[in-house]
PDB file with one MODEL, atoms N, CA, C and O in Angstrom:
MODEL        1
ATOM      1  N   MET A   1     -49.283  56.197  38.577  1.00  0.00           N
ATOM      2  CA  MET A   1     -49.274  57.397  37.770  1.00  0.00           C
ATOM      3  C   MET A   1     -48.056  57.345  36.861  1.00  0.00           C
ATOM      4  O   MET A   1     -46.962  56.982  37.293  1.00  0.00           O
ATOM      5  N   GLU A   2     -48.245  57.698  35.644  1.00  0.00           N
ATOM      6  CA  GLU A   2     -47.103  57.775  34.737  1.00  0.00           C
ATOM      7  C   GLU A   2     -47.308  58.927  33.773  1.00  0.00           C
ATOM      8  O   GLU A   2     -48.433  59.335  33.487  1.00  0.00           O
ATOM      9  N   ASP A   3     -46.189  59.442  33.280  1.00  0.00           N
ATOM     10  CA  ASP A   3     -46.209  60.574  32.359  1.00  0.00           C
ATOM     11  C   ASP A   3     -44.967  60.469  31.489  1.00  0.00           C
ATOM     12  O   ASP A   3     -44.155  59.563  31.675  1.00  0.00           O
ATOM     13  N   VAL A   4     -44.813  61.377  30.551  1.00  0.00           N
ATOM     14  CA  VAL A   4     -43.670  61.385  29.639  1.00  0.00           C
ATOM     15  C   VAL A   4     -42.848  62.635  29.917  1.00  0.00           C
ATOM     16  O   VAL A   4     -43.400  63.718  30.113  1.00  0.00           O
ATOM     17  N   ALA A   5     -41.519  62.480  29.933  1.00  0.00           N
ATOM     18  CA  ALA A   5     -40.610  63.615  30.093  1.00  0.00           C
ATOM     19  C   ALA A   5     -39.559  63.529  28.996  1.00  0.00           C
ATOM     20  O   ALA A   5     -39.144  62.440  28.600  1.00  0.00           O
ATOM     21  N   LYS A   6     -39.139  64.679  28.517  1.00  0.00           N
ATOM     22  CA  LYS A   6     -38.159  64.735  27.438  1.00  0.00           C
ATOM     23  C   LYS A   6     -36.770  64.954  28.025  1.00  0.00           C
ATOM     24  O   LYS A   6     -36.597  65.749  28.948  1.00  0.00           O
ATOM     25  N   ILE A   7     -35.781  64.247  27.486  1.00  0.00           N
ATOM     26  CA  ILE A   7     -34.399  64.443  27.897  1.00  0.00           C
ATOM     27  C   ILE A   7     -33.830  65.600  27.086  1.00  0.00           C
ATOM     28  O   ILE A   7     -33.848  65.579  25.855  1.00  0.00           O
ATOM     29  N   MET A   8     -33.327  66.605  27.787  1.00  0.00           N
ATOM     30  CA  MET A   8     -32.804  67.808  27.154  1.00  0.00           C
ATOM     31  C   MET A   8     -31.274  67.720  27.072  1.00  0.00           C
ATOM     32  O   MET A   8     -30.683  66.676  27.347  1.00  0.00           O
ATOM     33  N   ALA A   9     -30.656  68.826  26.691  1.00  0.00           N
ATOM     34  CA  ALA A   9     -29.195  68.893  26.588  1.00  0.00           C
ATOM     35  C   ALA A   9     -28.554  68.485  27.918  1.00  0.00           C
ATOM     36  O   ALA A   9     -29.093  68.771  28.987  1.00  0.00           O
ATOM     37  N   ARG A  10     -27.427  67.830  27.844  1.00  0.00           N
ATOM     38  CA  ARG A  10     -26.649  67.371  29.005  1.00  0.00           C
ATOM     39  C   ARG A  10     -27.426  66.393  29.893  1.00  0.00           C
ATOM     40  O   ARG A  10     -27.075  66.213  31.060  1.00  0.00           O
ATOM     41  N   GLY A  11     -28.466  65.767  29.363  1.00  0.00           N
ATOM     42  CA  GLY A  11     -29.197  64.741  30.108  1.00  0.00           C
ATOM     43  C   GLY A  11     -30.210  65.264  31.103  1.00  0.00           C
ATOM     44  O   GLY A  11     -30.712  64.489  31.918  1.00  0.00           O
ATOM     45  N   LEU A  12     -30.527  66.541  31.071  1.00  0.00           N
ATOM     46  CA  LEU A  12     -31.484  67.112  32.014  1.00  0.00           C
ATOM     47  C   LEU A  12     -32.900  66.661  31.687  1.00  0.00           C
ATOM     48  O   LEU A  12     -33.290  66.572  30.522  1.00  0.00           O
ATOM     49  N   ILE A  13     -33.669  66.374  32.750  1.00  0.00           N
ATOM     50  CA  ILE A  13     -35.073  65.966  32.610  1.00  0.00           C
ATOM     51  C   ILE A  13     -35.912  66.848  33.518  1.00  0.00           C
ATOM     52  O   ILE A  13     -35.532  67.101  34.661  1.00  0.00           O
ATOM     53  N   THR A  14     -37.045  67.318  33.024  1.00  0.00           N
ATOM     54  CA  THR A  14     -38.009  68.015  33.865  1.00  0.00           C
ATOM     55  C   THR A  14     -39.101  67.021  34.217  1.00  0.00           C
ATOM     56  O   THR A  14     -39.795  66.507  33.340  1.00  0.00           O
ATOM     57  N   LEU A  15     -39.246  66.754  35.509  1.00  0.00           N
ATOM     58  CA  LEU A  15     -40.308  65.846  35.951  1.00  0.00           C
ATOM     59  C   LEU A  15     -41.634  66.612  35.934  1.00  0.00           C
ATOM     60  O   LEU A  15     -41.688  67.759  36.376  1.00  0.00           O
ATOM     61  N   PRO A  16     -42.687  65.999  35.436  1.00  0.00           N
ATOM     62  CA  PRO A  16     -43.988  66.669  35.403  1.00  0.00           C
ATOM     63  C   PRO A  16     -44.415  67.124  36.806  1.00  0.00           C
ATOM     64  O   PRO A  16     -44.173  66.427  37.791  1.00  0.00           O
ATOM     65  N   SER A  17     -45.051  68.295  36.886  1.00  0.00           N
ATOM     66  CA  SER A  17     -45.414  68.889  38.178  1.00  0.00           C
ATOM     67  C   SER A  17     -46.336  67.987  39.000  1.00  0.00           C
ATOM     68  O   SER A  17     -46.198  67.923  40.222  1.00  0.00           O
ATOM     69  N   GLU A  18     -47.270  67.293  38.354  1.00  0.00           N
ATOM     70  CA  GLU A  18     -48.171  66.400  39.098  1.00  0.00           C
ATOM     71  C   GLU A  18     -47.392  65.315  39.834  1.00  0.00           C
ATOM     72  O   GLU A  18     -47.711  64.980  40.975  1.00  0.00           O
ATOM     73  N   ILE A  19     -46.384  64.774  39.190  1.00  0.00           N
ATOM     74  CA  ILE A  19     -45.568  63.727  39.808  1.00  0.00           C
ATOM     75  C   ILE A  19     -44.732  64.314  40.944  1.00  0.00           C
ATOM     76  O   ILE A  19     -44.630  63.707  42.010  1.00  0.00           O
ATOM     77  N   ARG A  20     -44.127  65.499  40.725  1.00  0.00           N
ATOM     78  CA  ARG A  20     -43.339  66.143  41.788  1.00  0.00           C
ATOM     79  C   ARG A  20     -44.207  66.406  43.010  1.00  0.00           C
ATOM     80  O   ARG A  20     -43.782  66.165  44.140  1.00  0.00           O
ATOM     81  N   LYS A  21     -45.423  66.901  42.788  1.00  0.00           N
ATOM     82  CA  LYS A  21     -46.335  67.191  43.903  1.00  0.00           C
ATOM     83  C   LYS A  21     -46.737  65.913  44.628  1.00  0.00           C
ATOM     84  O   LYS A  21     -46.792  65.886  45.857  1.00  0.00           O
ATOM     85  N   LYS A  22     -47.016  64.865  43.878  1.00  0.00           N
ATOM     86  CA  LYS A  22     -47.476  63.607  44.476  1.00  0.00           C
ATOM     87  C   LYS A  22     -46.442  63.019  45.440  1.00  0.00           C
ATOM     88  O   LYS A  22     -46.810  62.461  46.474  1.00  0.00           O
ATOM     89  N   VAL A  23     -45.150  63.139  45.111  1.00  0.00           N
ATOM     90  CA  VAL A  23     -44.106  62.578  45.976  1.00  0.00           C
ATOM     91  C   VAL A  23     -43.439  63.636  46.853  1.00  0.00           C
ATOM     92  O   VAL A  23     -42.521  63.331  47.615  1.00  0.00           O
ATOM     93  N   GLY A  24     -43.909  64.891  46.742  1.00  0.00           N
ATOM     94  CA  GLY A  24     -43.396  65.946  47.611  1.00  0.00           C
ATOM     95  C   GLY A  24     -42.011  66.460  47.247  1.00  0.00           C
ATOM     96  O   GLY A  24     -41.244  66.846  48.129  1.00  0.00           O
ATOM     97  N   LEU A  25     -41.681  66.471  45.960  1.00  0.00           N
ATOM     98  CA  LEU A  25     -40.379  66.988  45.526  1.00  0.00           C
ATOM     99  C   LEU A  25     -40.464  68.489  45.293  1.00  0.00           C
ATOM    100  O   LEU A  25     -41.406  68.995  44.683  1.00  0.00           O
ATOM    101  N   LYS A  26     -39.439  69.191  45.803  1.00  0.00           N
ATOM    102  CA  LYS A  26     -39.356  70.628  45.606  1.00  0.00           C
ATOM    103  C   LYS A  26     -37.995  70.970  45.007  1.00  0.00           C
ATOM    104  O   LYS A  26     -37.073  70.155  45.039  1.00  0.00           O
ATOM    105  N   GLU A  27     -37.876  72.175  44.464  1.00  0.00           N
ATOM    106  CA  GLU A  27     -36.606  72.629  43.907  1.00  0.00           C
ATOM    107  C   GLU A  27     -35.501  72.475  44.953  1.00  0.00           C
ATOM    108  O   GLU A  27     -35.667  72.871  46.107  1.00  0.00           O
ATOM    109  N   GLY A  28     -34.393  71.905  44.545  1.00  0.00           N
ATOM    110  CA  GLY A  28     -33.258  71.713  45.443  1.00  0.00           C
ATOM    111  C   GLY A  28     -33.236  70.358  46.134  1.00  0.00           C
ATOM    112  O   GLY A  28     -32.212  69.975  46.699  1.00  0.00           O
ATOM    113  N   ASP A  29     -34.358  69.616  46.102  1.00  0.00           N
ATOM    114  CA  ASP A  29     -34.384  68.284  46.717  1.00  0.00           C
ATOM    115  C   ASP A  29     -33.436  67.353  45.970  1.00  0.00           C
ATOM    116  O   ASP A  29     -33.194  67.516  44.775  1.00  0.00           O
ATOM    117  N   MET A  30     -32.910  66.384  46.691  1.00  0.00           N
ATOM    118  CA  MET A  30     -32.039  65.368  46.097  1.00  0.00           C
ATOM    119  C   MET A  30     -32.879  64.134  45.777  1.00  0.00           C
ATOM    120  O   MET A  30     -33.815  63.804  46.506  1.00  0.00           O
ATOM    121  N   VAL A  31     -32.536  63.457  44.681  1.00  0.00           N
ATOM    122  CA  VAL A  31     -33.194  62.200  44.324  1.00  0.00           C
ATOM    123  C   VAL A  31     -32.131  61.132  44.110  1.00  0.00           C
ATOM    124  O   VAL A  31     -30.992  61.431  43.751  1.00  0.00           O
ATOM    125  N   LYS A  32     -32.517  59.897  44.332  1.00  0.00           N
ATOM    126  CA  LYS A  32     -31.642  58.753  44.066  1.00  0.00           C
ATOM    127  C   LYS A  32     -32.083  58.161  42.730  1.00  0.00           C
ATOM    128  O   LYS A  32     -33.277  57.975  42.493  1.00  0.00           O
ATOM    129  N   VAL A  33     -31.125  57.867  41.866  1.00  0.00           N
ATOM    130  CA  VAL A  33     -31.422  57.316  40.548  1.00  0.00           C
ATOM    131  C   VAL A  33     -30.852  55.904  40.480  1.00  0.00           C
ATOM    132  O   VAL A  33     -29.657  55.703  40.700  1.00  0.00           O
ATOM    133  N   GLU A  34     -31.700  54.931  40.178  1.00  0.00           N
ATOM    134  CA  GLU A  34     -31.292  53.528  40.088  1.00  0.00           C
ATOM    135  C   GLU A  34     -31.621  52.991  38.702  1.00  0.00           C
ATOM    136  O   GLU A  34     -32.577  53.430  38.062  1.00  0.00           O
ATOM    137  N   VAL A  35     -30.822  52.043  38.252  1.00  0.00           N
ATOM    138  CA  VAL A  35     -31.122  51.333  37.012  1.00  0.00           C
ATOM    139  C   VAL A  35     -31.525  49.919  37.395  1.00  0.00           C
ATOM    140  O   VAL A  35     -30.780  49.212  38.073  1.00  0.00           O
ATOM    141  N   ARG A  36     -32.705  49.516  36.958  1.00  0.00           N
ATOM    142  CA  ARG A  36     -33.222  48.160  37.201  1.00  0.00           C
ATOM    143  C   ARG A  36     -33.540  47.548  35.842  1.00  0.00           C
ATOM    144  O   ARG A  36     -34.610  47.766  35.274  1.00  0.00           O
ATOM    145  N   GLY A  37     -32.587  46.781  35.343  1.00  0.00           N
ATOM    146  CA  GLY A  37     -32.767  46.202  34.015  1.00  0.00           C
ATOM    147  C   GLY A  37     -32.845  47.296  32.972  1.00  0.00           C
ATOM    148  O   GLY A  37     -31.880  48.030  32.762  1.00  0.00           O
ATOM    149  N   GLU A  38     -33.993  47.408  32.316  1.00  0.00           N
ATOM    150  CA  GLU A  38     -34.208  48.422  31.286  1.00  0.00           C
ATOM    151  C   GLU A  38     -34.900  49.671  31.831  1.00  0.00           C
ATOM    152  O   GLU A  38     -35.223  50.578  31.063  1.00  0.00           O
ATOM    153  N   GLU A  39     -35.130  49.730  33.141  1.00  0.00           N
ATOM    154  CA  GLU A  39     -35.864  50.851  33.737  1.00  0.00           C
ATOM    155  C   GLU A  39     -34.944  51.765  34.538  1.00  0.00           C
ATOM    156  O   GLU A  39     -33.935  51.326  35.091  1.00  0.00           O
ATOM    157  N   ILE A  40     -35.306  53.029  34.590  1.00  0.00           N
ATOM    158  CA  ILE A  40     -34.646  54.008  35.447  1.00  0.00           C
ATOM    159  C   ILE A  40     -35.641  54.365  36.546  1.00  0.00           C
ATOM    160  O   ILE A  40     -36.765  54.775  36.253  1.00  0.00           O
ATOM    161  N   VAL A  41     -35.243  54.215  37.794  1.00  0.00           N
ATOM    162  CA  VAL A  41     -36.109  54.499  38.937  1.00  0.00           C
ATOM    163  C   VAL A  41     -35.554  55.727  39.654  1.00  0.00           C
ATOM    164  O   VAL A  41     -34.370  55.777  39.986  1.00  0.00           O
ATOM    165  N   ILE A  42     -36.416  56.715  39.891  1.00  0.00           N
ATOM    166  CA  ILE A  42     -36.032  57.934  40.598  1.00  0.00           C
ATOM    167  C   ILE A  42     -36.787  57.961  41.924  1.00  0.00           C
ATOM    168  O   ILE A  42     -38.016  57.897  41.946  1.00  0.00           O
ATOM    169  N   LYS A  43     -36.043  58.056  43.033  1.00  0.00           N
ATOM    170  CA  LYS A  43     -36.650  58.079  44.366  1.00  0.00           C
ATOM    171  C   LYS A  43     -36.230  59.339  45.106  1.00  0.00           C
ATOM    172  O   LYS A  43     -35.106  59.818  44.957  1.00  0.00           O
ATOM    173  N   LYS A  44     -37.149  59.869  45.904  1.00  0.00           N
ATOM    174  CA  LYS A  44     -36.819  61.010  46.738  1.00  0.00           C
ATOM    175  C   LYS A  44     -35.789  60.558  47.769  1.00  0.00           C
ATOM    176  O   LYS A  44     -35.986  59.554  48.453  1.00  0.00           O
ATOM    177  N   GLU A  45     -34.708  61.292  47.874  1.00  0.00           N
ATOM    178  CA  GLU A  45     -33.643  60.958  48.818  1.00  0.00           C
ATOM    179  C   GLU A  45     -34.012  61.506  50.187  1.00  0.00           C
ATOM    180  O   GLU A  45     -34.369  62.677  50.319  1.00  0.00           O
ATOM    181  N   LYS A  46     -33.927  60.662  51.199  1.00  0.00           N
ATOM    182  CA  LYS A  46     -34.217  61.101  52.560  1.00  0.00           C
ATOM    183  C   LYS A  46     -32.987  61.783  53.138  1.00  0.00           C
ATOM    184  O   LYS A  46     -31.867  61.286  53.019  1.00  0.00           O
ATOM    185  N   ARG A  47     -33.214  62.921  53.761  1.00  0.00           N
ATOM    186  CA  ARG A  47     -32.138  63.665  54.384  1.00  0.00           C
ATOM    187  C   ARG A  47     -32.226  63.487  55.891  1.00  0.00           C
ATOM    188  O   ARG A  47     -33.284  63.137  56.416  1.00  0.00           O
ATOM    189  N   VAL A  48     -31.138  63.720  56.581  1.00  0.00           N
ATOM    190  CA  VAL A  48     -31.100  63.534  58.030  1.00  0.00           C
ATOM    191  C   VAL A  48     -32.180  64.366  58.702  1.00  0.00           C
ATOM    192  O   VAL A  48     -32.870  63.866  59.590  1.00  0.00           O
ATOM    193  N   PHE A  49     -32.343  65.622  58.302  1.00  0.00           N
ATOM    194  CA  PHE A  49     -33.340  66.445  58.991  1.00  0.00           C
ATOM    195  C   PHE A  49     -34.768  66.062  58.633  1.00  0.00           C
ATOM    196  O   PHE A  49     -35.702  66.520  59.291  1.00  0.00           O
ATOM    197  N   ASP A  50     -34.967  65.231  57.604  1.00  0.00           N
ATOM    198  CA  ASP A  50     -36.303  64.699  57.310  1.00  0.00           C
ATOM    199  C   ASP A  50     -36.713  63.667  58.353  1.00  0.00           C
ATOM    200  O   ASP A  50     -37.895  63.349  58.485  1.00  0.00           O
ATOM    201  N   LEU A  51     -35.745  63.145  59.090  1.00  0.00           N
ATOM    202  CA  LEU A  51     -36.000  62.109  60.082  1.00  0.00           C
ATOM    203  C   LEU A  51     -36.348  62.682  61.447  1.00  0.00           C
ATOM    204  O   LEU A  51     -36.558  61.924  62.394  1.00  0.00           O
ATOM    205  N   LYS A  52     -36.413  64.006  61.569  1.00  0.00           N
ATOM    206  CA  LYS A  52     -36.702  64.647  62.851  1.00  0.00           C
ATOM    207  C   LYS A  52     -37.970  64.069  63.455  1.00  0.00           C
ATOM    208  O   LYS A  52     -39.021  64.040  62.814  1.00  0.00           O
ATOM    209  N   GLY A  53     -37.861  63.613  64.682  1.00  0.00           N
ATOM    210  CA  GLY A  53     -38.999  63.054  65.394  1.00  0.00           C
ATOM    211  C   GLY A  53     -39.256  61.592  65.105  1.00  0.00           C
ATOM    212  O   GLY A  53     -40.144  60.997  65.715  1.00  0.00           O
ATOM    213  N   ALA A  54     -38.505  60.994  64.191  1.00  0.00           N
ATOM    214  CA  ALA A  54     -38.728  59.596  63.824  1.00  0.00           C
ATOM    215  C   ALA A  54     -38.417  58.653  64.969  1.00  0.00           C
ATOM    216  O   ALA A  54     -38.926  57.533  65.003  1.00  0.00           O
ATOM    217  N   LEU A  55     -37.584  59.089  65.911  1.00  0.00           N
ATOM    218  CA  LEU A  55     -37.213  58.232  67.033  1.00  0.00           C
ATOM    219  C   LEU A  55     -38.126  58.416  68.231  1.00  0.00           C
ATOM    220  O   LEU A  55     -37.929  57.774  69.262  1.00  0.00           O
ATOM    221  N   GLY A  56     -39.106  59.270  68.112  1.00  0.00           N
ATOM    222  CA  GLY A  56     -40.048  59.487  69.197  1.00  0.00           C
ATOM    223  C   GLY A  56     -39.374  60.061  70.430  1.00  0.00           C
ATOM    224  O   GLY A  56     -38.473  60.892  70.316  1.00  0.00           O
ATOM    225  N   GLY A  57     -39.797  59.629  71.596  1.00  0.00           N
ATOM    226  CA  GLY A  57     -39.259  60.162  72.844  1.00  0.00           C
ATOM    227  C   GLY A  57     -38.165  59.314  73.441  1.00  0.00           C
ATOM    228  O   GLY A  57     -37.862  59.458  74.625  1.00  0.00           O
ATOM    229  N   SER A  58     -37.564  58.437  72.668  1.00  0.00           N
ATOM    230  CA  SER A  58     -36.544  57.547  73.218  1.00  0.00           C
ATOM    231  C   SER A  58     -35.267  58.302  73.544  1.00  0.00           C
ATOM    232  O   SER A  58     -35.087  59.442  73.114  1.00  0.00           O
ATOM    233  N   ASP A  59     -34.387  57.677  74.298  1.00  0.00           N
ATOM    234  CA  ASP A  59     -33.105  58.264  74.667  1.00  0.00           C
ATOM    235  C   ASP A  59     -32.211  58.465  73.455  1.00  0.00           C
ATOM    236  O   ASP A  59     -31.241  59.220  73.522  1.00  0.00           O
ATOM    237  N   LEU A  60     -32.520  57.803  72.349  1.00  0.00           N
ATOM    238  CA  LEU A  60     -31.706  57.919  71.149  1.00  0.00           C
ATOM    239  C   LEU A  60     -31.764  59.314  70.545  1.00  0.00           C
ATOM    240  O   LEU A  60     -30.898  59.675  69.748  1.00  0.00           O
ATOM    241  N   THR A  61     -32.775  60.109  70.914  1.00  0.00           N
ATOM    242  CA  THR A  61     -32.903  61.445  70.348  1.00  0.00           C
ATOM    243  C   THR A  61     -31.830  62.385  70.887  1.00  0.00           C
ATOM    244  O   THR A  61     -31.727  63.521  70.425  1.00  0.00           O
ATOM    245  N   GLN A  62     -31.035  61.942  71.847  1.00  0.00           N
ATOM    246  CA  GLN A  62     -29.981  62.763  72.409  1.00  0.00           C
ATOM    247  C   GLN A  62     -28.725  62.766  71.547  1.00  0.00           C
ATOM    248  O   GLN A  62     -27.755  63.445  71.883  1.00  0.00           O
ATOM    249  N   LYS A  63     -28.720  62.025  70.450  1.00  0.00           N
ATOM    250  CA  LYS A  63     -27.571  61.990  69.560  1.00  0.00           C
ATOM    251  C   LYS A  63     -27.398  63.350  68.898  1.00  0.00           C
ATOM    252  O   LYS A  63     -28.374  64.052  68.636  1.00  0.00           O
ATOM    253  N   THR A  64     -26.158  63.714  68.631  1.00  0.00           N
ATOM    254  CA  THR A  64     -25.894  64.962  67.935  1.00  0.00           C
ATOM    255  C   THR A  64     -26.128  64.777  66.444  1.00  0.00           C
ATOM    256  O   THR A  64     -26.173  63.655  65.938  1.00  0.00           O
ATOM    257  N   PHE A  65     -26.272  65.885  65.763  1.00  0.00           N
ATOM    258  CA  PHE A  65     -26.434  65.844  64.316  1.00  0.00           C
ATOM    259  C   PHE A  65     -25.252  65.125  63.674  1.00  0.00           C
ATOM    260  O   PHE A  65     -25.435  64.318  62.763  1.00  0.00           O
ATOM    261  N   ALA A  66     -24.035  65.415  64.150  1.00  0.00           N
ATOM    262  CA  ALA A  66     -22.826  64.797  63.588  1.00  0.00           C
ATOM    263  C   ALA A  66     -22.853  63.280  63.770  1.00  0.00           C
ATOM    264  O   ALA A  66     -22.432  62.548  62.874  1.00  0.00           O
ATOM    265  N   GLN A  67     -23.342  62.794  64.914  1.00  0.00           N
ATOM    266  CA  GLN A  67     -23.421  61.352  65.153  1.00  0.00           C
ATOM    267  C   GLN A  67     -24.420  60.704  64.193  1.00  0.00           C
ATOM    268  O   GLN A  67     -24.140  59.660  63.604  1.00  0.00           O
ATOM    269  N   ILE A  68     -25.571  61.327  64.044  1.00  0.00           N
ATOM    270  CA  ILE A  68     -26.597  60.782  63.141  1.00  0.00           C
ATOM    271  C   ILE A  68     -26.085  60.779  61.710  1.00  0.00           C
ATOM    272  O   ILE A  68     -26.252  59.792  60.994  1.00  0.00           O
ATOM    273  N   LEU A  69     -25.459  61.881  61.284  1.00  0.00           N
ATOM    274  CA  LEU A  69     -24.922  61.972  59.933  1.00  0.00           C
ATOM    275  C   LEU A  69     -23.866  60.903  59.689  1.00  0.00           C
ATOM    276  O   LEU A  69     -23.873  60.256  58.642  1.00  0.00           O
ATOM    277  N   ALA A  70     -22.954  60.710  60.648  1.00  0.00           N
ATOM    278  CA  ALA A  70     -21.906  59.696  60.508  1.00  0.00           C
ATOM    279  C   ALA A  70     -22.509  58.298  60.375  1.00  0.00           C
ATOM    280  O   ALA A  70     -22.033  57.493  59.575  1.00  0.00           O
ATOM    281  N   GLU A  71     -23.551  58.006  61.150  1.00  0.00           N
ATOM    282  CA  GLU A  71     -24.213  56.697  61.075  1.00  0.00           C
ATOM    283  C   GLU A  71     -24.872  56.494  59.709  1.00  0.00           C
ATOM    284  O   GLU A  71     -24.774  55.412  59.130  1.00  0.00           O
ATOM    285  N   GLU A  72     -25.542  57.526  59.193  1.00  0.00           N
ATOM    286  CA  GLU A  72     -26.209  57.422  57.906  1.00  0.00           C
ATOM    287  C   GLU A  72     -25.190  57.232  56.790  1.00  0.00           C
ATOM    288  O   GLU A  72     -25.413  56.431  55.881  1.00  0.00           O
ATOM    289  N   LEU A  73     -24.079  57.955  56.845  1.00  0.00           N
ATOM    290  CA  LEU A  73     -23.044  57.804  55.823  1.00  0.00           C
ATOM    291  C   LEU A  73     -22.401  56.436  55.907  1.00  0.00           C
ATOM    292  O   LEU A  73     -22.062  55.848  54.880  1.00  0.00           O
ATOM    293  N   LYS A  74     -22.228  55.921  57.113  1.00  0.00           N
ATOM    294  CA  LYS A  74     -21.650  54.588  57.294  1.00  0.00           C
ATOM    295  C   LYS A  74     -22.547  53.532  56.652  1.00  0.00           C
ATOM    296  O   LYS A  74     -22.052  52.596  56.025  1.00  0.00           O
ATOM    297  N   LYS A  75     -23.868  53.680  56.807  1.00  0.00           N
ATOM    298  CA  LYS A  75     -24.821  52.754  56.193  1.00  0.00           C
ATOM    299  C   LYS A  75     -24.660  52.737  54.681  1.00  0.00           C
ATOM    300  O   LYS A  75     -24.831  51.697  54.045  1.00  0.00           O
ATOM    301  N   GLU A  76     -24.329  53.893  54.106  1.00  0.00           N
ATOM    302  CA  GLU A  76     -24.181  54.008  52.659  1.00  0.00           C
ATOM    303  C   GLU A  76     -22.754  53.705  52.211  1.00  0.00           C
ATOM    304  O   GLU A  76     -22.455  53.760  51.018  1.00  0.00           O
ATOM    305  N   GLY A  77     -21.871  53.384  53.157  1.00  0.00           N
ATOM    306  CA  GLY A  77     -20.500  53.050  52.819  1.00  0.00           C
ATOM    307  C   GLY A  77     -19.638  54.252  52.500  1.00  0.00           C
ATOM    308  O   GLY A  77     -18.619  54.135  51.820  1.00  0.00           O
ATOM    309  N   LYS A  78     -20.052  55.413  52.996  1.00  0.00           N
ATOM    310  CA  LYS A  78     -19.295  56.639  52.756  1.00  0.00           C
ATOM    311  C   LYS A  78     -18.648  57.100  54.050  1.00  0.00           C
ATOM    312  O   LYS A  78     -19.070  56.712  55.139  1.00  0.00           O
ATOM    313  N   LYS A  79     -17.620  57.933  53.924  1.00  0.00           N
ATOM    314  CA  LYS A  79     -16.941  58.465  55.093  1.00  0.00           C
ATOM    315  C   LYS A  79     -17.202  59.953  55.216  1.00  0.00           C
ATOM    316  O   LYS A  79     -17.407  60.647  54.221  1.00  0.00           O
ATOM    317  N   LEU A  80     -17.191  60.434  56.457  1.00  0.00           N
ATOM    318  CA  LEU A  80     -17.429  61.849  56.735  1.00  0.00           C
ATOM    319  C   LEU A  80     -16.234  62.682  56.380  1.00  0.00           C
ATOM    320  O   LEU A  80     -16.258  63.901  56.550  1.00  0.00           O
TER     321      LEU A  80
ENDMDL
END
């Protein structure tokens, strides 16, 4: 699917509603923006609470929110 969006003042872009719906983007969601050669790629950013239940019934689900957040930030090379 592809569509056209206009760049407004200060670099703001409105993504077409069909595209937002298709990938499940809502107001306030975070996106990751990458440059690949001459292309700009926008991806829905996964948040820690989006991962709820991803570990199933394993013992790993006993981790605290702070532990999970610290691990995710460490993967991205950021500090808490």
